[in-house]
Biopython code that builds the backbone (N, CA, C, O; Angstrom):
import numpy as np
from Bio.PDB.StructureBuilder import StructureBuilder

atoms = [
    (1, "UNK", "N", (-36.586, 66.629, -67.096)),
    (1, "UNK", "CA", (-36.945, 65.330, -66.552)),
    (1, "UNK", "C", (-35.868, 64.927, -65.557)),
    (1, "UNK", "O", (-34.680, 65.125, -65.809)),
    (2, "UNK", "N", (-36.271, 64.375, -64.457)),
    (2, "UNK", "CA", (-35.344, 63.905, -63.438)),
    (2, "UNK", "C", (-35.432, 62.393, -63.388)),
    (2, "UNK", "O", (-36.525, 61.829, -63.325)),
    (3, "UNK", "N", (-34.289, 61.740, -63.415)),
    (3, "UNK", "CA", (-34.247, 60.290, -63.355)),
    (3, "UNK", "C", (-33.983, 59.872, -61.911)),
    (3, "UNK", "O", (-33.016, 60.323, -61.298)),
    (4, "UNK", "N", (-34.830, 59.024, -61.379)),
    (4, "UNK", "CA", (-34.691, 58.567, -59.994)),
    (4, "UNK", "C", (-34.419, 57.072, -60.014)),
    (4, "UNK", "O", (-35.129, 56.316, -60.676)),
    (5, "UNK", "N", (-33.390, 56.645, -59.287)),
    (5, "UNK", "CA", (-33.066, 55.233, -59.186)),
    (5, "UNK", "C", (-33.130, 54.824, -57.723)),
    (5, "UNK", "O", (-32.510, 55.458, -56.870)),
    (6, "UNK", "N", (-33.870, 53.779, -57.435)),
    (6, "UNK", "CA", (-33.980, 53.277, -56.068)),
    (6, "UNK", "C", (-33.472, 51.839, -56.065)),
    (6, "UNK", "O", (-33.843, 51.045, -56.929)),
    (7, "UNK", "N", (-32.629, 51.507, -55.099)),
    (7, "UNK", "CA", (-32.059, 50.167, -55.030)),
    (7, "UNK", "C", (-33.167, 49.132, -54.857)),
    (7, "UNK", "O", (-34.234, 49.428, -54.320)),
    (8, "UNK", "N", (-32.892, 47.902, -55.327)),
    (8, "UNK", "CA", (-33.883, 46.826, -55.193)),
    (8, "UNK", "C", (-34.193, 46.565, -53.726)),
    (8, "UNK", "O", (-35.330, 46.248, -53.376)),
    (9, "UNK", "N", (-33.189, 46.697, -52.870)),
    (9, "UNK", "CA", (-33.403, 46.482, -51.438)),
    (9, "UNK", "C", (-34.415, 47.489, -50.906)),
    (9, "UNK", "O", (-35.272, 47.139, -50.095)),
    (10, "UNK", "N", (-34.320, 48.728, -51.354)),
    (10, "UNK", "CA", (-35.256, 49.753, -50.896)),
    (10, "UNK", "C", (-36.659, 49.495, -51.431)),
    (10, "UNK", "O", (-37.647, 49.769, -50.750)),
    (11, "UNK", "N", (-36.747, 48.968, -52.647)),
    (11, "UNK", "CA", (-38.057, 48.682, -53.217)),
    (11, "UNK", "C", (-38.755, 47.546, -52.468)),
    (11, "UNK", "O", (-39.983, 47.491, -52.412)),
    (12, "UNK", "N", (-37.967, 46.654, -51.900)),
    (12, "UNK", "CA", (-38.519, 45.480, -51.234)),
    (12, "UNK", "C", (-38.472, 45.616, -49.716)),
    (12, "UNK", "O", (-38.111, 44.673, -49.012)),
    (13, "UNK", "N", (-38.833, 46.781, -49.223)),
    (13, "UNK", "CA", (-38.828, 47.017, -47.780)),
    (13, "UNK", "C", (-39.751, 46.038, -47.064)),
    (13, "UNK", "O", (-40.812, 45.682, -47.577)),
    (14, "UNK", "N", (-39.348, 45.618, -45.907)),
    (14, "UNK", "CA", (-40.223, 44.831, -45.042)),
    (14, "UNK", "C", (-40.193, 45.476, -43.668)),
    (14, "UNK", "O", (-39.397, 46.382, -43.420)),
    (15, "UNK", "N", (-41.040, 45.020, -42.792)),
    (15, "UNK", "CA", (-41.069, 45.596, -41.449)),
    (15, "UNK", "C", (-39.744, 45.402, -40.733)),
    (15, "UNK", "O", (-39.381, 46.211, -39.879)),
    (16, "UNK", "N", (-39.008, 44.333, -41.069)),
    (16, "UNK", "CA", (-37.730, 44.064, -40.422)),
    (16, "UNK", "C", (-36.684, 45.115, -40.764)),
    (16, "UNK", "O", (-35.923, 45.546, -39.897)),
    (17, "UNK", "N", (-36.647, 45.525, -42.015)),
    (17, "UNK", "CA", (-35.579, 46.437, -42.426)),
    (17, "UNK", "C", (-36.077, 47.847, -42.720)),
    (17, "UNK", "O", (-35.411, 48.606, -43.424)),
    (18, "UNK", "N", (-37.240, 48.200, -42.186)),
    (18, "UNK", "CA", (-37.811, 49.503, -42.515)),
    (18, "UNK", "C", (-37.057, 50.670, -41.895)),
    (18, "UNK", "O", (-37.244, 51.814, -42.311)),
    (19, "UNK", "N", (-36.204, 50.399, -40.902)),
    (19, "UNK", "CA", (-35.470, 51.494, -40.279)),
    (19, "UNK", "C", (-34.086, 51.687, -40.885)),
    (19, "UNK", "O", (-33.355, 52.586, -40.467)),
    (20, "UNK", "N", (-33.714, 50.868, -41.853)),
    (20, "UNK", "CA", (-32.422, 51.031, -42.510)),
    (20, "UNK", "C", (-32.469, 52.249, -43.422)),
    (20, "UNK", "O", (-33.541, 52.692, -43.834)),
    (21, "UNK", "N", (-31.308, 52.776, -43.725)),
    (21, "UNK", "CA", (-31.232, 53.866, -44.696)),
    (21, "UNK", "C", (-30.859, 53.257, -46.042)),
    (21, "UNK", "O", (-30.005, 52.374, -46.120)),
    (22, "UNK", "N", (-31.500, 53.731, -47.089)),
    (22, "UNK", "CA", (-31.275, 53.197, -48.419)),
    (22, "UNK", "C", (-30.788, 54.305, -49.338)),
    (22, "UNK", "O", (-31.291, 55.428, -49.291)),
    (23, "UNK", "N", (-29.809, 53.985, -50.173)),
    (23, "UNK", "CA", (-29.322, 55.008, -51.102)),
    (23, "UNK", "C", (-30.340, 55.266, -52.209)),
    (23, "UNK", "O", (-30.887, 54.333, -52.796)),
    (24, "UNK", "N", (-30.577, 56.514, -52.478)),
    (24, "UNK", "CA", (-31.454, 56.907, -53.578)),
    (24, "UNK", "C", (-30.637, 57.832, -54.460)),
    (24, "UNK", "O", (-30.174, 58.884, -54.018)),
    (25, "UNK", "N", (-30.464, 57.433, -55.707)),
    (25, "UNK", "CA", (-29.661, 58.202, -56.639)),
    (25, "UNK", "C", (-30.580, 59.040, -57.516)),
    (25, "UNK", "O", (-31.515, 58.518, -58.123)),
    (26, "UNK", "N", (-30.316, 60.310, -57.580)),
    (26, "UNK", "CA", (-31.100, 61.203, -58.433)),
    (26, "UNK", "C", (-30.145, 61.858, -59.414)),
    (26, "UNK", "O", (-29.134, 62.438, -59.019)),
    (27, "UNK", "N", (-30.467, 61.762, -60.681)),
    (27, "UNK", "CA", (-29.633, 62.361, -61.715)),
    (27, "UNK", "C", (-30.428, 63.460, -62.403)),
    (27, "UNK", "O", (-31.584, 63.261, -62.776)),
    (28, "UNK", "N", (-29.802, 64.619, -62.568)),
    (28, "UNK", "CA", (-30.481, 65.693, -63.281)),
    (28, "UNK", "C", (-29.948, 65.818, -64.705)),
    (28, "UNK", "O", (-30.177, 66.819, -65.384)),
    (29, "UNK", "N", (-29.250, 64.810, -65.132)),
    (29, "UNK", "CA", (-28.733, 64.787, -66.494)),
    (29, "UNK", "C", (-29.912, 64.680, -67.455)),
    (29, "UNK", "O", (-30.826, 63.884, -67.239)),
    (30, "UNK", "N", (-29.887, 65.472, -68.505)),
    (30, "UNK", "CA", (-30.984, 65.436, -69.473)),
    (30, "UNK", "C", (-30.945, 64.119, -70.237)),
    (30, "UNK", "O", (-29.885, 63.652, -70.654)),
    (31, "UNK", "N", (-32.107, 63.544, -70.405)),
    (31, "UNK", "CA", (-32.223, 62.322, -71.182)),
    (31, "UNK", "C", (-32.520, 62.739, -72.616)),
    (31, "UNK", "O", (-33.530, 63.395, -72.874)),
    (32, "UNK", "N", (-31.642, 62.361, -73.560)),
    (32, "UNK", "CA", (-31.836, 62.813, -74.943)),
    (32, "UNK", "C", (-33.103, 62.231, -75.552)),
    (32, "UNK", "O", (-33.430, 61.062, -75.347)),
    (33, "UNK", "N", (-33.804, 63.063, -76.296)),
    (33, "UNK", "CA", (-35.006, 62.605, -76.994)),
    (33, "UNK", "C", (-34.579, 61.934, -78.291)),
    (33, "UNK", "O", (-33.628, 62.363, -78.945)),
    (34, "UNK", "N", (-35.282, 60.896, -78.646)),
    (34, "UNK", "CA", (-34.967, 60.180, -79.870)),
    (34, "UNK", "C", (-35.825, 60.765, -80.992)),
    (34, "UNK", "O", (-37.041, 60.575, -81.017)),
    (35, "UNK", "N", (-35.185, 61.470, -81.908)),
    (35, "UNK", "CA", (-35.912, 62.100, -83.010)),
    (35, "UNK", "C", (-35.831, 61.288, -84.303)),
    (35, "UNK", "O", (-36.136, 61.804, -85.378)),
    (36, "UNK", "N", (-35.430, 60.047, -84.205)),
    (36, "UNK", "CA", (-35.297, 59.195, -85.381)),
    (36, "UNK", "C", (-36.692, 58.786, -85.859)),
    (36, "UNK", "O", (-37.327, 57.921, -85.256)),
    (37, "UNK", "N", (-37.170, 59.410, -86.946)),
    (37, "UNK", "CA", (-38.525, 59.169, -87.433)),
    (37, "UNK", "C", (-38.710, 57.741, -87.937)),
    (37, "UNK", "O", (-39.817, 57.206, -87.887)),
    (38, "UNK", "N", (-37.637, 57.120, -88.421)),
    (38, "UNK", "CA", (-37.747, 55.736, -88.880)),
    (38, "UNK", "C", (-38.113, 54.829, -87.713)),
    (38, "UNK", "O", (-38.929, 53.918, -87.857)),
    (39, "UNK", "N", (-37.520, 55.076, -86.580)),
    (39, "UNK", "CA", (-37.814, 54.254, -85.410)),
    (39, "UNK", "C", (-39.237, 54.500, -84.916)),
    (39, "UNK", "O", (-39.909, 53.566, -84.479)),
    (40, "UNK", "N", (-39.695, 55.728, -84.981)),
    (40, "UNK", "CA", (-41.061, 56.045, -84.572)),
    (40, "UNK", "C", (-42.038, 55.290, -85.457)),
    (40, "UNK", "O", (-42.990, 54.691, -84.956)),
    (41, "UNK", "N", (-41.814, 55.310, -86.768)),
    (41, "UNK", "CA", (-42.677, 54.600, -87.696)),
    (41, "UNK", "C", (-42.631, 53.106, -87.476)),
    (41, "UNK", "O", (-43.651, 52.423, -87.567)),
    (42, "UNK", "N", (-41.452, 52.602, -87.188)),
    (42, "UNK", "CA", (-41.275, 51.178, -86.967)),
    (42, "UNK", "C", (-42.016, 50.722, -85.711)),
    (42, "UNK", "O", (-42.523, 49.601, -85.662)),
    (43, "UNK", "N", (-42.078, 51.572, -84.711)),
    (43, "UNK", "CA", (-42.710, 51.223, -83.444)),
    (43, "UNK", "C", (-44.224, 51.323, -83.482)),
    (43, "UNK", "O", (-44.869, 51.121, -82.454)),
    (44, "UNK", "N", (-44.796, 51.619, -84.593)),
    (44, "UNK", "CA", (-46.245, 51.663, -84.711)),
    (44, "UNK", "C", (-46.822, 53.037, -84.455)),
    (44, "UNK", "O", (-48.016, 53.168, -84.184)),
    (45, "UNK", "N", (-45.995, 54.064, -84.537)),
    (45, "UNK", "CA", (-46.510, 55.424, -84.431)),
    (45, "UNK", "C", (-46.617, 55.932, -83.020)),
    (45, "UNK", "O", (-45.896, 56.853, -82.636)),
    (46, "UNK", "N", (-47.501, 55.353, -82.240)),
    (46, "UNK", "CA", (-47.745, 55.878, -80.909)),
    (46, "UNK", "C", (-46.931, 55.237, -79.801)),
    (46, "UNK", "O", (-47.085, 55.605, -78.636)),
    (47, "UNK", "N", (-46.066, 54.284, -80.134)),
    (47, "UNK", "CA", (-45.362, 53.572, -79.067)),
    (47, "UNK", "C", (-44.386, 54.471, -78.322)),
    (47, "UNK", "O", (-44.207, 54.313, -77.114)),
    (48, "UNK", "N", (-43.741, 55.425, -79.026)),
    (48, "UNK", "CA", (-42.813, 56.323, -78.330)),
    (48, "UNK", "C", (-43.554, 57.212, -77.345)),
    (48, "UNK", "O", (-43.071, 57.435, -76.235)),
    (49, "UNK", "N", (-44.712, 57.721, -77.728)),
    (49, "UNK", "CA", (-45.500, 58.550, -76.815)),
    (49, "UNK", "C", (-45.952, 57.720, -75.618)),
    (49, "UNK", "O", (-45.922, 58.191, -74.481)),
    (50, "UNK", "N", (-46.368, 56.491, -75.878)),
    (50, "UNK", "CA", (-46.789, 55.597, -74.796)),
    (50, "UNK", "C", (-45.606, 55.292, -73.882)),
    (50, "UNK", "O", (-45.743, 55.286, -72.659)),
    (51, "UNK", "N", (-44.453, 55.041, -74.478)),
    (51, "UNK", "CA", (-43.249, 54.744, -73.707)),
    (51, "UNK", "C", (-42.864, 55.925, -72.825)),
    (51, "UNK", "O", (-42.546, 55.748, -71.649)),
    (52, "UNK", "N", (-42.893, 57.119, -73.388)),
    (52, "UNK", "CA", (-42.569, 58.324, -72.619)),
    (52, "UNK", "C", (-43.557, 58.522, -71.464)),
    (52, "UNK", "O", (-43.159, 58.897, -70.362)),
    (53, "UNK", "N", (-44.835, 58.270, -71.717)),
    (53, "UNK", "CA", (-45.854, 58.402, -70.674)),
    (53, "UNK", "C", (-45.609, 57.401, -69.550)),
    (53, "UNK", "O", (-45.702, 57.743, -68.371)),
    (54, "UNK", "N", (-45.297, 56.163, -69.924)),
    (54, "UNK", "CA", (-45.036, 55.135, -68.917)),
    (54, "UNK", "C", (-43.787, 55.446, -68.099)),
    (54, "UNK", "O", (-43.769, 55.248, -66.884)),
    (55, "UNK", "N", (-42.752, 55.930, -68.763)),
    (55, "UNK", "CA", (-41.517, 56.285, -68.059)),
    (55, "UNK", "C", (-41.776, 57.430, -67.090)),
    (55, "UNK", "O", (-41.272, 57.427, -65.967)),
    (56, "UNK", "N", (-42.563, 58.408, -67.526)),
    (56, "UNK", "CA", (-42.898, 59.536, -66.650)),
    (56, "UNK", "C", (-43.680, 59.049, -65.432)),
    (56, "UNK", "O", (-43.404, 59.463, -64.306)),
    (57, "UNK", "N", (-44.648, 58.177, -65.656)),
    (57, "UNK", "CA", (-45.456, 57.643, -64.557)),
    (57, "UNK", "C", (-44.586, 56.829, -63.600)),
    (57, "UNK", "O", (-44.747, 56.922, -62.383)),
    (58, "UNK", "N", (-43.668, 56.036, -64.145)),
    (58, "UNK", "CA", (-42.768, 55.241, -63.311)),
    (58, "UNK", "C", (-41.887, 56.146, -62.461)),
    (58, "UNK", "O", (-41.664, 55.869, -61.283)),
    (59, "UNK", "N", (-41.389, 57.220, -63.050)),
    (59, "UNK", "CA", (-40.562, 58.175, -62.298)),
    (59, "UNK", "C", (-41.361, 58.806, -61.157)),
    (59, "UNK", "O", (-40.842, 58.995, -60.057)),
    (60, "UNK", "N", (-42.628, 59.128, -61.427)),
    (60, "UNK", "CA", (-43.491, 59.702, -60.382)),
    (60, "UNK", "C", (-43.695, 58.712, -59.236)),
    (60, "UNK", "O", (-43.644, 59.088, -58.065)),
    (61, "UNK", "N", (-43.925, 57.456, -59.582)),
    (61, "UNK", "CA", (-44.130, 56.427, -58.558)),
    (61, "UNK", "C", (-42.862, 56.232, -57.732)),
    (61, "UNK", "O", (-42.919, 56.140, -56.506)),
    (62, "UNK", "N", (-41.716, 56.171, -58.413)),
    (62, "UNK", "CA", (-40.451, 55.985, -57.692)),
    (62, "UNK", "C", (-40.142, 57.175, -56.795)),
    (62, "UNK", "O", (-39.596, 57.013, -55.704)),
    (63, "UNK", "N", (-40.491, 58.362, -57.256)),
    (63, "UNK", "CA", (-40.288, 59.554, -56.421)),
    (63, "UNK", "C", (-41.175, 59.488, -55.175)),
    (63, "UNK", "O", (-40.747, 59.860, -54.083)),
    (64, "UNK", "N", (-42.401, 59.017, -55.344)),
    (64, "UNK", "CA", (-43.315, 58.878, -54.204)),
    (64, "UNK", "C", (-42.798, 57.819, -53.228)),
    (64, "UNK", "O", (-42.877, 58.004, -52.013)),
    (65, "UNK", "N", (-42.268, 56.711, -53.756)),
    (65, "UNK", "CA", (-41.681, 55.676, -52.901)),
    (65, "UNK", "C", (-40.513, 56.261, -52.113)),
    (65, "UNK", "O", (-40.371, 56.001, -50.918)),
    (66, "UNK", "N", (-39.684, 57.047, -52.783)),
    (66, "UNK", "CA", (-38.544, 57.681, -52.108)),
    (66, "UNK", "C", (-39.023, 58.609, -50.995)),
    (66, "UNK", "O", (-38.452, 58.632, -49.905)),
    (67, "UNK", "N", (-40.070, 59.369, -51.279)),
    (67, "UNK", "CA", (-40.630, 60.297, -50.286)),
    (67, "UNK", "C", (-41.168, 59.538, -49.070)),
    (67, "UNK", "O", (-40.915, 59.925, -47.930)),
    (68, "UNK", "N", (-41.905, 58.463, -49.320)),
    (68, "UNK", "CA", (-42.463, 57.672, -48.222)),
    (68, "UNK", "C", (-41.364, 56.987, -47.415)),
    (68, "UNK", "O", (-41.450, 56.900, -46.190)),
    (69, "UNK", "N", (-40.335, 56.505, -48.100)),
    (69, "UNK", "CA", (-39.205, 55.874, -47.417)),
    (69, "UNK", "C", (-38.540, 56.868, -46.485)),
    (69, "UNK", "O", (-38.157, 56.528, -45.366)),
    (70, "UNK", "N", (-38.407, 58.090, -46.955)),
    (70, "UNK", "CA", (-37.801, 59.140, -46.145)),
    (70, "UNK", "C", (-38.682, 59.467, -44.931)),
    (70, "UNK", "O", (-38.172, 59.665, -43.828)),
    (71, "UNK", "N", (-39.994, 59.523, -45.135)),
    (71, "UNK", "CA", (-40.921, 59.817, -44.038)),
    (71, "UNK", "C", (-40.889, 58.728, -42.967)),
    (71, "UNK", "O", (-41.113, 59.002, -41.788)),
    (72, "UNK", "N", (-40.613, 57.499, -43.381)),
    (72, "UNK", "CA", (-40.602, 56.384, -42.437)),
    (72, "UNK", "C", (-39.517, 56.540, -41.379)),
    (72, "UNK", "O", (-39.657, 56.021, -40.272)),
    (73, "UNK", "N", (-38.456, 57.236, -41.697)),
    (73, "UNK", "CA", (-37.329, 57.376, -40.776)),
    (73, "UNK", "C", (-37.751, 58.003, -39.450)),
    (73, "UNK", "O", (-37.235, 57.624, -38.398)),
    (74, "UNK", "N", (-38.672, 58.944, -39.485)),
    (74, "UNK", "CA", (-39.082, 59.652, -38.271)),
    (74, "UNK", "C", (-40.506, 59.326, -37.825)),
    (74, "UNK", "O", (-41.060, 60.004, -36.959)),
    (75, "UNK", "N", (-41.094, 58.294, -38.413)),
    (75, "UNK", "CA", (-42.499, 57.988, -38.124)),
    (75, "UNK", "C", (-42.639, 57.029, -36.945)),
    (75, "UNK", "O", (-41.725, 56.271, -36.619)),
    (76, "UNK", "N", (-43.811, 57.087, -36.318)),
    (76, "UNK", "CA", (-44.105, 56.105, -35.267)),
    (76, "UNK", "C", (-44.503, 54.784, -35.929)),
    (76, "UNK", "O", (-44.673, 54.723, -37.147)),
    (77, "UNK", "N", (-44.649, 53.731, -35.127)),
    (77, "UNK", "CA", (-44.907, 52.399, -35.680)),
    (77, "UNK", "C", (-46.179, 52.340, -36.516)),
    (77, "UNK", "O", (-46.206, 51.677, -37.553)),
    (78, "UNK", "N", (-47.228, 53.023, -36.079)),
    (78, "UNK", "CA", (-48.489, 53.008, -36.823)),
    (78, "UNK", "C", (-48.301, 53.654, -38.197)),
    (78, "UNK", "O", (-48.780, 53.129, -39.202)),
    (79, "UNK", "N", (-47.613, 54.778, -38.238)),
    (79, "UNK", "CA", (-47.388, 55.456, -39.520)),
    (79, "UNK", "C", (-46.434, 54.650, -40.398)),
    (79, "UNK", "O", (-46.595, 54.617, -41.618)),
    (80, "UNK", "N", (-45.441, 54.001, -39.785)),
    (80, "UNK", "CA", (-44.520, 53.164, -40.565)),
    (80, "UNK", "C", (-45.291, 52.067, -41.282)),
    (80, "UNK", "O", (-45.023, 51.767, -42.445)),
    (81, "UNK", "N", (-46.251, 51.469, -40.582)),
    (81, "UNK", "CA", (-47.072, 50.422, -41.190)),
    (81, "UNK", "C", (-47.881, 50.993, -42.352)),
    (81, "UNK", "O", (-47.986, 50.366, -43.406)),
    (82, "UNK", "N", (-48.441, 52.160, -42.163)),
    (82, "UNK", "CA", (-49.210, 52.816, -43.224)),
    (82, "UNK", "C", (-48.319, 53.133, -44.424)),
    (82, "UNK", "O", (-48.684, 52.859, -45.568)),
    (83, "UNK", "N", (-47.146, 53.714, -44.152)),
    (83, "UNK", "CA", (-46.212, 54.032, -45.235)),
    (83, "UNK", "C", (-45.771, 52.758, -45.949)),
    (83, "UNK", "O", (-45.656, 52.735, -47.174)),
    (84, "UNK", "N", (-45.525, 51.693, -45.175)),
    (84, "UNK", "CA", (-45.095, 50.425, -45.758)),
    (84, "UNK", "C", (-46.150, 49.891, -46.718)),
    (84, "UNK", "O", (-45.817, 49.419, -47.805)),
    (85, "UNK", "N", (-47.421, 49.962, -46.326)),
    (85, "UNK", "CA", (-48.506, 49.493, -47.188)),
    (85, "UNK", "C", (-48.574, 50.326, -48.467)),
    (85, "UNK", "O", (-48.780, 49.785, -49.553)),
    (86, "UNK", "N", (-48.402, 51.633, -48.339)),
    (86, "UNK", "CA", (-48.415, 52.504, -49.518)),
    (86, "UNK", "C", (-47.241, 52.175, -50.433)),
    (86, "UNK", "O", (-47.390, 52.133, -51.654)),
    (87, "UNK", "N", (-46.071, 51.942, -49.836)),
    (87, "UNK", "CA", (-44.879, 51.609, -50.625)),
    (87, "UNK", "C", (-45.090, 50.298, -51.370)),
    (87, "UNK", "O", (-44.735, 50.187, -52.544)),
    (88, "UNK", "N", (-45.667, 49.303, -50.696)),
    (88, "UNK", "CA", (-45.918, 48.014, -51.343)),
    (88, "UNK", "C", (-46.881, 48.161, -52.520)),
    (88, "UNK", "O", (-46.674, 47.548, -53.568)),
    (89, "UNK", "N", (-47.926, 48.964, -52.357)),
    (89, "UNK", "CA", (-48.879, 49.194, -53.449)),
    (89, "UNK", "C", (-48.196, 49.911, -54.614)),
    (89, "UNK", "O", (-48.394, 49.551, -55.775)),
    (90, "UNK", "N", (-47.392, 50.926, -54.296)),
    (90, "UNK", "CA", (-46.672, 51.660, -55.341)),
    (90, "UNK", "C", (-45.645, 50.766, -56.025)),
    (90, "UNK", "O", (-45.445, 50.864, -57.235)),
    (91, "UNK", "N", (-44.996, 49.897, -55.261)),
    (91, "UNK", "CA", (-44.009, 48.989, -55.825)),
    (91, "UNK", "C", (-44.669, 48.036, -56.819)),
    (91, "UNK", "O", (-44.090, 47.713, -57.856)),
    (92, "UNK", "N", (-45.875, 47.593, -56.498)),
    (92, "UNK", "CA", (-46.628, 46.731, -57.402)),
    (92, "UNK", "C", (-46.953, 47.467, -58.705)),
    (92, "UNK", "O", (-46.806, 46.912, -59.795)),
    (93, "UNK", "N", (-47.396, 48.717, -58.580)),
    (93, "UNK", "CA", (-47.680, 49.528, -59.769)),
    (93, "UNK", "C", (-46.411, 49.728, -60.592)),
    (93, "UNK", "O", (-46.438, 49.641, -61.820)),
    (94, "UNK", "N", (-45.296, 49.996, -59.906)),
    (94, "UNK", "CA", (-44.023, 50.224, -60.598)),
    (94, "UNK", "C", (-43.602, 48.975, -61.364)),
    (94, "UNK", "O", (-43.118, 49.072, -62.492)),
    (95, "UNK", "N", (-43.783, 47.811, -60.761)),
    (95, "UNK", "CA", (-43.418, 46.555, -61.428)),
    (95, "UNK", "C", (-44.255, 46.331, -62.682)),
    (95, "UNK", "O", (-43.739, 45.893, -63.710)),
    (96, "UNK", "N", (-45.547, 46.633, -62.593)),
    (96, "UNK", "CA", (-46.439, 46.487, -63.747)),
    (96, "UNK", "C", (-46.022, 47.428, -64.875)),
    (96, "UNK", "O", (-45.957, 47.023, -66.035)),
    (97, "UNK", "N", (-45.742, 48.668, -64.534)),
    (97, "UNK", "CA", (-45.332, 49.655, -65.536)),
    (97, "UNK", "C", (-43.982, 49.273, -66.131)),
    (97, "UNK", "O", (-43.776, 49.399, -67.338)),
    (98, "UNK", "N", (-43.064, 48.806, -65.291)),
    (98, "UNK", "CA", (-41.744, 48.400, -65.768)),
    (98, "UNK", "C", (-41.860, 47.260, -66.782)),
    (98, "UNK", "O", (-41.155, 47.250, -67.791)),
    (99, "UNK", "N", (-42.750, 46.300, -66.512)),
    (99, "UNK", "CA", (-42.966, 45.189, -67.435)),
    (99, "UNK", "C", (-43.525, 45.693, -68.769)),
    (99, "UNK", "O", (-43.115, 45.227, -69.832)),
    (100, "UNK", "N", (-44.459, 46.642, -68.711)),
    (100, "UNK", "CA", (-45.042, 47.206, -69.940)),
    (100, "UNK", "C", (-43.983, 47.970, -70.731)),
    (100, "UNK", "O", (-43.953, 47.898, -71.959)),
    (101, "UNK", "N", (-43.114, 48.702, -70.030)),
    (101, "UNK", "CA", (-42.029, 49.431, -70.702)),
    (101, "UNK", "C", (-41.116, 48.448, -71.422)),
    (101, "UNK", "O", (-40.755, 48.667, -72.578)),
    (102, "UNK", "N", (-40.741, 47.367, -70.745)),
    (102, "UNK", "CA", (-39.869, 46.364, -71.359)),
    (102, "UNK", "C", (-40.537, 45.737, -72.577)),
    (102, "UNK", "O", (-39.877, 45.455, -73.577)),
    (103, "UNK", "N", (-41.842, 45.521, -72.491)),
    (103, "UNK", "CA", (-42.595, 44.967, -73.613)),
    (103, "UNK", "C", (-42.570, 45.924, -74.810)),
    (103, "UNK", "O", (-42.345, 45.495, -75.941)),
    (104, "UNK", "N", (-42.799, 47.210, -74.563)),
    (104, "UNK", "CA", (-42.777, 48.204, -75.642)),
    (104, "UNK", "C", (-41.389, 48.333, -76.258)),
    (104, "UNK", "O", (-41.258, 48.464, -77.475)),
    (105, "UNK", "N", (-40.358, 48.297, -75.426)),
    (105, "UNK", "CA", (-38.986, 48.386, -75.929)),
    (105, "UNK", "C", (-38.684, 47.174, -76.804)),
    (105, "UNK", "O", (-38.083, 47.313, -77.869)),
    (106, "UNK", "N", (-39.095, 45.989, -76.363)),
    (106, "UNK", "CA", (-38.866, 44.772, -77.144)),
    (106, "UNK", "C", (-39.595, 44.842, -78.488)),
    (106, "UNK", "O", (-39.046, 44.440, -79.513)),
    (107, "UNK", "N", (-40.826, 45.350, -78.484)),
    (107, "UNK", "CA", (-41.593, 45.492, -79.728)),
    (107, "UNK", "C", (-40.926, 46.470, -80.685)),
    (107, "UNK", "O", (-40.909, 46.248, -81.895)),
    (108, "UNK", "N", (-40.379, 47.550, -80.141)),
    (108, "UNK", "CA", (-39.777, 48.568, -81.002)),
    (108, "UNK", "C", (-38.450, 48.108, -81.592)),
    (108, "UNK", "O", (-37.980, 48.678, -82.577)),
    (109, "UNK", "N", (-37.841, 47.085, -81.001)),
    (109, "UNK", "CA", (-36.555, 46.592, -81.501)),
    (109, "UNK", "C", (-36.726, 45.495, -82.537)),
    (109, "UNK", "O", (-35.745, 45.039, -83.123)),
    (110, "UNK", "N", (-37.955, 45.068, -82.767)),
    (110, "UNK", "CA", (-38.195, 44.000, -83.749)),
    (110, "UNK", "C", (-38.193, 44.536, -85.151)),
    (110, "UNK", "O", (-38.380, 43.777, -86.102)),
]
sb = StructureBuilder()
sb.init_structure("model")
sb.init_model(0)
sb.init_chain("A")
sb.init_seg("    ")
for serial, (resi, resn, name, xyz) in enumerate(atoms, 1):
    if name == "N":
        sb.init_residue(resn, " ", resi, " ")
    sb.init_atom(name, np.array(xyz, "f"), 0.0, 1.0, " ", f" {name:<3s}", serial, name[0])
structure = sb.get_structure()
């Protein structure tokens, strides 16, 4: 699994700052799996699988945002607008998934 982190500034691109370069941090450090069966049972059984699925989907979306941001650097104005619209849609999806992840984490800590 690869963890991708994109700065908030990069997530909130606008037409004004679309030509700026944004730092994207990629870590190839392995994320340890939680094998604590008590926690799995406490979370309602399927919450860890759901959490892992959501995290994977969020990583895919962030990777796509990073790819589109990179493509914008050499794109013409029409393509920049298209990429910007795609980034905004992906950012909305990422925010929704992030909220669901936080909700699941909060439930599992109760």
